[in-house]
C-alpha positions in Angstrom: 0.0 0.0 0.0 1.2 3.5 -0.8 2.5 5.4 2.2 1.1 8.6 3.6 2.8 11.6 1.9 5.0 14.2 3.5 3.7 17.8 3.6 3.9 19.7 0.3 5.8 23.0 -0.2 4.0 26.0 1.3 3.1 27.7 -2.0 2.3 24.8 -4.2 -0.1 22.5 -2.4 -0.4 20.1 -5.3 0.8 16.6 -5.2 4.6 16.8 -5.0 6.4 15.6 -8.1 8.6 13.4 -5.8 5.5 11.6 -4.5 4.3 11.0 -8.0 7.7 9.5 -8.9 8.0 7.4 -5.7 4.5 5.9 -6.4 5.7 5.0 -9.9 2.6 6.7 -11.4 4.1 8.2 -14.5 2.5 5.6 -16.7 -1.0 6.5 -15.6 -0.5 10.1 -14.5 -2.5 13.0 -16.2 -1.2 16.4 -15.5 -3.7 18.3 -13.4 -3.5 21.6 -15.4 -4.0 19.9 -18.7 -6.8 17.9 -17.1 -8.4 21.1 -16.0 -8.2 22.4 -19.5 -10.1 19.4 -20.7 -12.7 20.0 -18.0 -13.3 23.5 -19.2 -13.5 22.2 -22.8 -16.5 20.1 -21.6 -18.0 23.3 -20.1 -17.5 25.1 -23.5 -19.3 22.2 -25.2 -22.5 23.0 -23.3 -22.5 26.3 -25.2 -21.8 24.5 -28.5 -24.5 21.8 -27.9 -27.7 22.8 -29.7 -29.6 20.6 -27.2 -28.9 23.2 -24.6 -31.5 26.0 -24.4 -30.4 29.3 -26.0 -29.8 31.5 -23.0 -28.2 28.6 -21.1 -25.7 28.4 -23.9 -24.9 32.0 -23.4 -24.5 31.3 -19.7 -22.0 28.5 -20.4 -19.9 30.8 -22.6 -19.8 33.1 -19.6 -18.9 30.2 -17.2 -16.2 29.0 -19.5 -14.7 32.4 -19.5 -15.0 32.9 -15.7 -13.4 29.5 -15.2 -10.5 30.4 -17.4 -10.0 33.7 -15.6 -9.8 31.9 -12.3 -7.4 29.4 -13.7 -5.0 32.1 -14.8 -5.4 33.9 -11.4 -4.8 30.8 -9.4 -2.5 28.6 -11.4 -0.4 30.5 -13.9 1.9 32.4 -11.5 2.4 29.1 -9.7 3.5 27.4 -12.9 5.7 30.3 -13.8 7.4 30.4 -10.4 9.9 27.7 -11.1 11.3 28.2 -14.6 12.4 24.7 -15.3 12.3 23.3 -18.8 9.4 21.0 -17.7 7.4 23.9 -16.5 8.0 25.9 -19.6 7.0 23.0 -21.7 3.8 22.6 -19.7 2.9 26.3 -20.1 3.4 25.9 -23.8 1.1 22.9 -23.9 -1.5 24.7 -22.0 -1.6 27.5 -24.5 -1.6 25.0 -27.4 -4.7 23.4 -26.0 -6.3 26.7 -25.1 -6.1 28.5 -28.4 -8.5 26.3 -30.4 -11.0 26.7 -27.5 -10.7 30.4 -27.7 -11.4 30.3 -31.4 -14.4 28.0 -30.8 -15.7 30.4 -28.2 -15.6 33.3 -30.6 -17.1 31.3 -33.5 -19.9 30.0 -31.2 -20.8 33.5 -30.1 -20.5 35.2 -33.5 -21.9 32.5 -35.8 -24.4 30.6 -33.6 -25.6 32.6 -30.6 -25.9 36.1 -32.0 -27.9 35.0 -35.1 -30.1 32.6 -33.0 -30.7 35.3 -30.3 -31.7 37.7 -33.1 -34.3 35.2 -34.4 -35.8 35.4 -30.9 -35.9 39.2 -30.9 -32.7 39.7 -28.9 -30.3 41.8 -30.9 -26.6 42.2 -29.8 -25.4 45.0 -32.0 -22.1 46.7 -32.7 -22.0 50.5 -32.9 -21.6 50.5 -36.6 -24.9 48.5 -36.9 -26.9 51.2 -35.0 -29.0 53.7 -36.8 -28.3 57.4 -36.2 -31.2 57.7 -33.8 -30.0 54.7 -31.9 -26.5 56.2 -31.7 -27.9 59.4 -30.3 -29.7 57.5 -27.6 -26.5 55.6 -26.7 -24.5 58.8 -26.7 -27.1 60.4 -24.4 -26.7 57.4 -22.1 -23.0 58.0 -22.1 -23.5 61.6 -21.1 -25.9 61.0 -18.3 -25.1 57.5 -17.0 -21.4 56.8 -17.8 -19.2 59.8 -18.2 -19.1 60.8 -14.5 -17.9 57.3 -13.6 -14.9 57.5 -16.0 -11.4 58.7 -15.2 -9.6 59.7 -18.4 -5.9 59.3 -18.0 -2.8 59.9 -20.0 0.3 57.7 -20.1 3.5 59.8 -20.3 6.8 60.1 -18.4 5.6 63.2 -16.4 2.7 61.2 -14.9 2.6 58.1 -12.8 1.9 55.0 -14.8 -1.8 54.2 -14.3 -2.9 51.3 -12.1 -4.6 48.5 -13.9 -6.9 46.4 -11.6 -7.4 42.7 -12.1 -9.7 41.7 -14.9 -10.2 45.4 -15.8 -11.3 46.2 -19.3 -9.6 49.3 -20.7 -9.5 51.3 -23.9 -6.3 53.0 -25.0 -6.0 55.8 -27.6 -3.4 58.0 -29.1 -4.2 61.6 -28.3 -3.0 64.1 -30.9 -2.8 67.9 -30.2 -2.9 69.3 -33.7 -2.0 72.7 -32.4 1.4 71.6 -31.0 1.9 68.4 -33.0 2.4 66.5 -29.8 1.0 63.0 -29.2 0.5 61.0 -26.0 -1.1 57.7 -25.0 -4.4 57.7 -23.1 -6.4 55.1 -21.2 -10.0 54.9 -20.1 -11.1 52.1 -17.8 -14.5 50.5 -18.6 -16.4 50.5 -15.3 -17.2 46.9 -14.3 -19.9 48.2 -11.9 -22.1 49.3 -14.8 -24.1 47.0 -17.1 -21.8 45.8 -20.0 -24.7 45.4 -22.4 -26.7 48.6 -22.6 -30.4 48.4 -23.8 -31.5 50.7 -26.6 -35.2 51.4 -27.1 -35.2 53.7 -30.1 -36.5 52.1 -33.3 -36.9 48.7 -31.6 -40.0 46.8 -32.5 -42.4 45.8 -29.7 -41.4 42.5 -28.0 -37.8 42.8 -29.2 -34.7 43.9 -27.3 -31.5 45.6 -28.6 -28.3 45.8 -26.7 -24.9 47.5 -27.5 -21.6 47.0 -25.7 -20.7 49.5 -23.1 -17.1 49.7 -24.2 -18.2 50.6 -27.7 -20.3 53.4 -26.4 -17.3 54.7 -24.4 -15.0 54.4 -27.3 -17.3 56.3 -29.7 -17.8 59.1 -27.2 -14.3 59.2 -25.7 -13.6 62.5 -27.6 -15.8 64.2 -25.1 -13.4 63.2 -22.3 -10.4 64.8 -24.2 -11.9 68.0 -25.8 -9.6 69.6 -28.4 -7.7 66.3 -28.9 -7.9 64.0 -31.9 -8.2 60.3 -30.9 -6.7 57.5 -33.0 -5.6 53.9 -32.7 -8.3 52.7 -30.2 -7.2 49.4 -28.5 -9.3 47.3 -26.2 -7.5 45.2 -23.7 -7.9 43.3 -20.4 -5.3 42.1 -17.9 -5.3 39.3 -15.3 -3.3 39.4 -12.1 -2.1 36.5 -9.9 -4.3 35.9 -7.0 -1.9 33.6 -5.1 -0.5 36.1 -2.6 2.5 34.9 -0.5 2.7 36.2 3.0 5.3 35.7 5.7 3.9 32.8 7.7 4.9 34.0 11.2 3.8 31.7 14.0 2.1 34.4 16.1 0.8 36.5 13.2 -2.8 37.6 13.6 -4.8 35.7 11.0 -7.2 38.6 10.4 -4.4 41.1 9.8 -2.7 38.6 7.5 -5.9 38.1 5.5 -6.5 41.8 5.2 -3.0 42.3 4.0 -3.5 39.4 1.5 -6.6 41.1 0.1 -4.7 44.4 -0.2 -1.7 42.9 -1.8 -3.8 40.9 -4.3 -4.6 44.1 -6.1 -0.9 44.6 -6.9 0.2 41.1 -7.7 2.0 40.5 -11.0 0.1 40.4 -14.3 0.0 36.9 -15.7 -2.1 37.5 -18.9 -2.8 40.3 -21.4 -5.8 40.0 -23.7 -6.4 42.3 -26.7 -9.4 42.5 -29.0 -9.3 42.7 -32.7 -6.2 44.4 -34.2 -4.5 46.2 -31.3 -2.0 49.0 -31.7 1.2 47.1 -31.9 3.1 49.8 -30.1 0.7 49.7 -27.2 0.8 46.0 -27.1 4.6 45.9 -26.8 4.6 48.8 -24.3 2.2 46.9 -21.9 3.9 43.6 -22.4 7.3 45.2 -21.4 5.7 47.1 -18.6 4.3 44.0 -17.0 7.3 41.8 -17.7 5.3 39.4 -19.9 6.5 37.0 -22.6 4.7 36.7 -26.0 3.1 33.5 -24.7 1.3 35.5 -22.0 -0.4 37.7 -24.6 -3.6 36.7 -26.3 -5.0 38.6 -29.3 -8.6 37.6 -29.6 -10.7 37.6 -32.8 -14.1 38.1 -31.0 -15.2 39.5 -27.7 -12.7 40.1 -25.0 -14.8 39.3 -21.9 -17.6 36.8 -22.4 -18.4 36.7 -18.7 -20.6 39.8 -19.5 -23.0 37.3 -21.1 -24.3 36.5 -17.7 -26.3 39.7 -18.2 -27.9 38.3 -21.4 -28.4 34.8 -19.9 -30.3 36.3 -17.0 -33.0 38.0 -19.2 -36.5 37.1 -18.2 -37.3 34.9 -21.1 -38.3 31.5 -19.6 -39.0 29.9 -23.0 -35.3 30.2 -23.8 -34.0 28.8 -20.5 -34.1 25.5 -18.7 -37.6 24.8 -17.3 -37.8 26.2 -13.7 -37.1 23.7 -10.9 -38.7 23.9 -7.5 -36.9 21.7 -5.0 -39.2 19.3 -3.1 -39.4 19.2 0.7 -37.8 16.0 2.0 -40.5 13.5 2.7 -39.5 13.2 6.4 -39.4 17.0 6.9 -42.8 18.2 5.8 -43.9 21.6 7.1 -45.9 20.2 10.0 -43.1 17.8 11.1 -41.0 18.6 14.2 -37.4 18.9 13.0 -35.8 17.2 16.0 -38.4 14.4 16.3 -37.9 13.6 12.6 -34.1 13.2 13.1 -34.7 11.1 16.3 -36.8 8.8 14.1 -33.8 8.0 12.0 -30.9 9.6 10.0 -32.1 11.8 7.1 -30.1 12.1 3.9 -31.0 15.1 1.8 -30.0 15.7 -1.9 -29.8 19.3 -3.1 -31.0 20.9 -5.3 -33.6 18.2 -5.9 -34.6 18.4 -2.2 -35.0 21.8 -0.6 -32.0 23.2 1.2 -34.2 25.8 2.9 -36.6 23.1 4.2 -33.8 20.9 5.6 -30.4 22.4 6.4 -31.5 26.0 6.7 -34.5 25.0 8.7 -32.3 22.8 11.0 -30.3 25.8 12.1 -33.2 28.2 12.1 -35.3 25.9 14.3 -32.4 25.4 16.7 -31.9 29.1 17.0 -35.6 29.6 18.0 -35.9 26.4 20.1 -35.9 27.2 23.9 -34.3 23.7 24.5 -31.3 24.5 22.5 -28.2 25.2 24.5 -25.5 25.5 21.8 -25.1 25.8 18.1 -21.7 25.3 16.4 -20.9 25.5 12.7 -18.0 25.6 10.3 -18.3 28.4 7.7 -16.3 28.4 4.4 -18.5 30.3 2.0 -21.9 31.6 3.1 -22.8 34.5 0.8 -24.2 38.0 1.6 -27.8 36.8 1.7 -27.1 34.0 4.2 -29.9 33.1 6.7 -27.4 31.0 8.7 -25.5 33.9 10.2 -28.8 35.7 10.9 -30.0 32.6 12.8 -26.7 32.4 14.7 -27.0 36.0 15.7 -30.6 35.4 16.9 -29.4 32.4 18.9 -26.6 34.4 20.5 -28.8 37.3 21.3 -31.3 35.0 23.1 -28.5 33.6 25.3 -27.6 30.4 23.5 -24.0 29.4 23.2 -22.9 30.0 19.6 -19.5 28.9 18.2 -18.5 29.5 14.6 -15.3 28.4 12.9 -15.0 30.8 10.0 -12.4 30.2 7.3 -11.0 33.6 6.5 -8.7 32.2 3.8 -11.5 31.0 1.5 -10.2 32.5 -1.7 -12.2 35.5 -3.1 -14.6 35.3 0.0 -12.2 36.7 2.5 -13.8 40.1 2.9 -17.3 38.7 3.2 -16.1 36.2 5.9 -14.2 38.9 7.8 -17.5 40.9 7.9 -19.6 38.0 9.2 -17.0 37.1 11.8 -17.2 40.7 13.1 -21.0 40.6 13.1 -21.1 37.4 15.1 -18.6 38.6 17.6 -20.6 41.8 18.1 -23.5 39.7 19.5 -21.3 37.6 21.7 -20.7 34.5 19.6 -17.5 32.6 19.9 -15.7 33.0 16.6 -12.6 31.0 15.7 -10.8 31.9 12.5 -8.2 29.2 12.3 -4.5 29.7 11.6 -2.3 30.2 8.5 -1.3 26.6 8.0 -4.7 24.8 7.5 -7.9 25.7 5.8 -11.1 24.5 7.6 -13.0 23.2 4.6 -15.3 20.8 6.5 -19.1 21.3 6.2 -20.3 20.5 9.7 -23.0 21.8 12.1 -23.8 20.8 15.7 -26.9 21.5 17.8 -26.9 20.6 21.5 -30.4 20.4 23.2 -31.5 19.8 26.8 -34.2 17.1 26.6 -36.1 14.9 29.1 -33.3 12.3 29.1 -30.5 14.8 29.3 -28.3 16.4 26.6 -28.8 15.2 23.1 -26.7 16.3 20.2 -27.7 16.6 16.5 -25.4 17.1 13.6 -25.3 17.9 9.9 -22.4 16.7 7.8 -22.5 17.9 4.2 -20.6 18.0 0.9 -21.5 21.7 0.1 -21.2 25.1 1.7 -23.8 26.7 3.9 -24.7 28.9 1.0 -28.3 29.3 -0.1 -27.6 30.6 -3.6 -25.2 27.8 -4.6 -27.5 25.3 -3.0 -29.9 26.0 -5.9 -27.4 25.1 -8.6 -24.8 22.8 -6.9 -25.6 19.1 -6.5 -24.8 18.2 -2.9 -25.8 15.7 -0.2 -26.0 16.1 3.5 -26.7 13.9 6.5 -28.8 15.0 9.5 -28.3 12.6 12.4 -28.4 12.3 16.2 -26.5 9.0 16.2 -24.2 9.4 19.3 -21.4 7.6 17.5 -21.2 10.4 14.9 -22.3 13.4 16.9 -19.8 12.5 19.6 -17.0 12.8 17.0 -18.5 16.1 15.9 -18.4 17.4 19.5 -14.7 16.4 19.8 -14.0 18.0 16.4 -15.4 21.4 17.5 -13.5 21.1 20.9 -10.4 20.7 18.8 -11.2 23.5 16.4 -12.2 26.1 19.0 -9.6 25.0 21.6 -6.0 24.1 21.4 -5.0 20.4 21.5 -3.6 17.5 19.5 -6.3 16.2 17.1 -8.5 13.7 19.0 -9.2 10.2 17.9 -12.4 9.8 15.9 -14.5 6.7 16.1 -16.7 7.1 13.0 -15.7 10.3 11.1 -12.8 10.4 8.7 -11.0 13.7 9.4 -8.2 15.3 7.5 -5.4 15.8 7.8 -5.1 13.3 10.7 -6.8 10.1 9.6 -8.7 10.6 6.3 -6.1 9.5 3.8 -5.1 6.5 5.8 -8.7 5.4 6.3 -9.4 5.7 2.6 -6.2 3.7 1.8 -7.3 1.0 4.3 -10.7 0.8 2.6 -9.2 0.5 -0.8 -6.7 -2.1 0.4 -9.6 -4.1 1.9 -11.3 -4.2 -1.5 -8.1 -5.4 -3.0 -7.8 -8.2 -0.5 -11.4 -9.2 -1.0 -11.0 -9.4 -4.7 -7.9 -11.6 -4.4 -9.8 -13.8 -1.9 -12.7 -14.2 -4.3 -15.1 -12.1 -2.3 -17.2 -9.3 -3.9 -15.2 -6.1 -4.4 -16.0 -2.8 -6.0 -15.2 0.9 -5.5 -17.3 3.8 -6.7 -16.0 7.3 -6.1 -17.8 10.5 -6.9 -15.9 13.8 -6.4 -14.8 17.1 -8.0 -11.2 16.2 -8.6 -8.8 13.3 -8.1 -5.1 14.0 -7.8 -3.6 12.4 -4.6 -0.7 10.1 -5.5 -1.2 7.8 -2.6 -4.8 7.3 -3.4 -4.1 6.8 -7.1 -1.3 4.3 -6.3 -3.8 2.3 -4.1 -6.4 2.4 -6.8 -3.9 1.0 -9.3 -3.0 -1.8 -6.9 -6.7 -2.6 -6.6 -7.1 -2.5 -10.4 -4.2 -4.9 -10.8 -6.1 -7.3 -8.5 -9.2 -6.9 -10.7 -11.4 -4.6 -8.5 -14.0 -2.8 -10.6 -13.5 0.9 -10.0 -15.9 3.5 -11.3 -14.8 7.1 -10.8 -17.3 10.0 -11.4 -15.0 13.1 -11.4 -16.5 16.3 -12.6 -13.2 18.2 -13.0 -9.7 17.0 -13.5 -8.7 13.4 -12.8 -5.0 12.6 -12.7 -5.6 8.8 -13.1 -5.6 7.6 -16.6 -7.9 4.6 -17.0 -7.5 1.5 -19.1 -3.7 1.3 -18.9 -2.5 -2.3 -19.1 -1.0 -3.5 -15.8 -2.1 -0.4 -13.9 -5.7 0.7 -14.4 -7.4 -1.7 -16.7 -10.5 -2.1 -14.5 -10.8 1.7 -13.8 -13.5 3.8 -15.6 -13.5 7.6 -15.4 -16.5 9.7 -16.3 -17.5 13.4 -15.9 -21.1 14.7 -15.8 -21.5 18.3 -17.0 -24.8 20.0 -17.3 -27.5 22.2 -15.7 -26.3 21.6 -12.1 -22.7 21.7 -10.9 -21.8 18.2 -9.6 -20.3 19.0 -6.2 -21.2 16.0 -4.0 -18.5 13.6 -2.7 -19.8 10.1 -2.4 -17.6 7.1 -1.7 -18.8 3.4 -1.9 -16.9 0.2 -1.0 -18.5 -3.2 -1.5 -17.0 -4.5 1.7 -17.3 -8.1 0.6 -21.1 -8.0 -0.1 -22.7 -8.7 -3.4 -25.7 -6.5 -2.4 -24.5 -2.9 -3.0 -26.8 -1.7 -0.2 -24.8 -3.9 2.2 -21.6 -2.1 1.3 -20.1 1.0 3.0 -21.1 4.5 2.0 -19.4 7.8 2.9 -20.1 11.4 2.2 -18.2 14.6 3.0 -16.3 17.7 2.1 -13.0 16.2 0.7 -11.9 15.4 -2.8 -9.2 12.9 -3.3 -6.6 15.7 -3.7 -3.3 16.1 -1.9 -4.2 19.5 -0.6 -7.6 18.3 0.9 -6.0 15.3 2.6 -2.8 17.1 3.8 -3.6 20.8 4.2 -7.2 21.1 5.1 -9.6 20.2 7.9 -12.0 18.0 6.1 -14.8 15.7 7.4 -16.3 12.6 5.8 -19.0 10.6 7.5 -20.4 7.1 7.0 -24.0 6.8 6.0 -25.5 3.9 7.9 -29.3 4.1 7.5 -30.6 1.9 4.7 -32.8 4.6 3.1 -29.7 6.8 3.0 -27.7 4.1 1.3 -30.5 3.5 -1.2 -30.5 7.2 -2.1 -26.8 7.3 -2.5 -26.7 4.2 -4.6 -29.5 5.6 -6.8 -27.4 8.8 -7.4 -24.3 6.7 -8.3 -26.3 4.3 -10.6 -28.0 7.2 -12.5 -24.7 8.9 -13.0 -23.1 5.7 -14.3 -26.1 5.1 -16.7 -26.1 8.7 -18.1 -25.3 9.0 -21.8 -26.7 12.4 -22.2 -24.5 14.6 -20.0 -21.6 12.2 -19.4 -18.1 12.2 -20.9 -15.7 9.2 -20.5 -11.9 9.4 -20.4 -10.1 7.0 -22.7 -6.7 5.3 -22.2 -5.1 8.3 -24.0 -6.4 10.7 -21.3 -8.9 12.3 -23.8 -12.6 12.6 -23.1 -15.4 11.6 -25.4 -19.0 12.7 -25.0 -21.4 9.8 -24.8 -24.5 9.6 -26.9 -27.7 7.7 -25.9 -29.0 4.9 -28.0 -32.0 6.1 -30.0 -34.1 3.3 -28.5 -33.0 4.0 -24.9 -35.0 5.5 -22.2 -34.5 6.7 -18.6 -31.3 8.2 -17.3 -29.3 7.1 -20.4 -31.4 9.5 -22.5 -32.5 12.1 -20.0 -29.2 12.6 -18.3 -28.4 12.7 -14.6 -30.1 16.0 -13.7 -33.4 15.5 -15.6 -33.6 11.9 -14.4 -33.2 13.0 -10.7 -35.6 15.9 -11.1 -38.2 13.5 -12.6 -37.7 11.0 -9.8 -38.0 13.7 -7.1 -41.2 15.1 -8.7 -42.8 11.6 -8.9 -42.0 10.9 -5.2 -43.3 14.3 -4.1 -46.7 13.4 -5.5 
């Protein structure tokens, strides 16, 4: 069995290359960054797929772009950090894979979406396609709604070089003073706070809509910002900065101060990508490239739009006939409106599946009920991402104000949510809640809540262990599962976990929970090894793992050993998977598939046959951790067993439907490439419907 790995370098918390070599995985290893590129290609395909409703296709173009922005912010500076030949080759391969996708994105928008939107009365026009009357309306909009928000600047030696914020869209010009013959460069930032697609109403037929790009309105009216100057050579560009800020990890450093400093420094991190639209002024391109210390490979000249994430505005138009049919989550059958929450949990563990089953009627109600319940003594929660509209913090504030003990472990280092989490930490402290913000070495990524009640027989504890964040907005679009239980074997572990997180001690021993970084990797390795032993002994053996990413070398080495023994291994991995299936002598019995569609597959479900031919007699686990090195080594993660039979039935149903899917599923081949499956014309059920529609239909039938 592969050994537990040593800690990774502080900056790069990926699987260390030495661990990959030691585990002899080079034959089956798929680079995580190239694997991620293939994942985003699958996202792009949702925009290309004509089976996807029109506005949803626009949404997927925006998601593809947002994903790509985040990749450059998170990964590119890390890859550039060590300029080894291998890293340079990898960066070149990333660009080689990306460029065809960028062309596909542009062609999809220009040749497919724009004409199709126009056929449905949604016109996305360039300035030159507007009538004179429409241009007058757009120019008036510039005068009244845009001009005051702009800061026209010049770029010349006598002035400080302008600051360019991350992902900011800018227009540069050459300004010519014909009186003196002098010329200087100018720059205007396109305000991201304003709508990027401006509606025009002049000469628009009833029932139709016309939009023009904000940056074109600014460009065509920019002469008003520089009166007396002649403007030439307009160039539209956008830059991306590194988001991986390195701070001095002093032992006694205040975490909040460090996170505030991290947020501040992120604005000034190095530029990792420059994007230009159309035919940029070559002189400006070279000037910016030199200013930001970029190589030609870091510069992208795009043939179409420059920022397709603005298409979220179009995708959100109130045109239901062009979108997915609305979905209303059902209340879990054991948690109807007239059901007492705690009596329902006492009657047996409850497994909920979002967004098919209502998050508000289950998890949100669990915390809200506890906050109002006079028998509740304490509420404890981990918080990774909660959102600004969170009811959870409001419930915790209500509980604290009524005298209940409230303890909240808030992860301040949740990337891009730091400011929001700092705010909610302060709000909770203001009402007397106990707030723990962790340290700089480990992120608390676990999704766990605990309620302590004083009942007739004494204290009873209730817990929720989930796979997703306590975030009401993402709960509508992320596919997650959660366990509500008062089983003392599990809640006792949760009690000890919170004692450890809010106090100061060595990690305790856990009886039922798998907790990273202390025990989780080894427990998973033991479970995989047991399946290997069962297979060799002629007993039933099987592994099914559903997760977001798979990258941990020790886990992959153990899966390869199980595959060599003949264990059937099905991996449902939405994002990148570093294990190549079907490699002779290593992974012949491994299958890898990815499900992409309406909902974001986020749940982590792990199944082990445990020597039983009946899948419902096997062992099931759910939790917060992917099989990634960082999750198992550098994060506090929690995975819990699911013991109740109806919970196992539900989990097996999810896995079976995902494995039957030939509508939304892609499978990885032995070459590491993914192929989209197609349903048989005669097929029915999940194979044709896809995972998401099949589960919606199933939930709807059960609700009635």
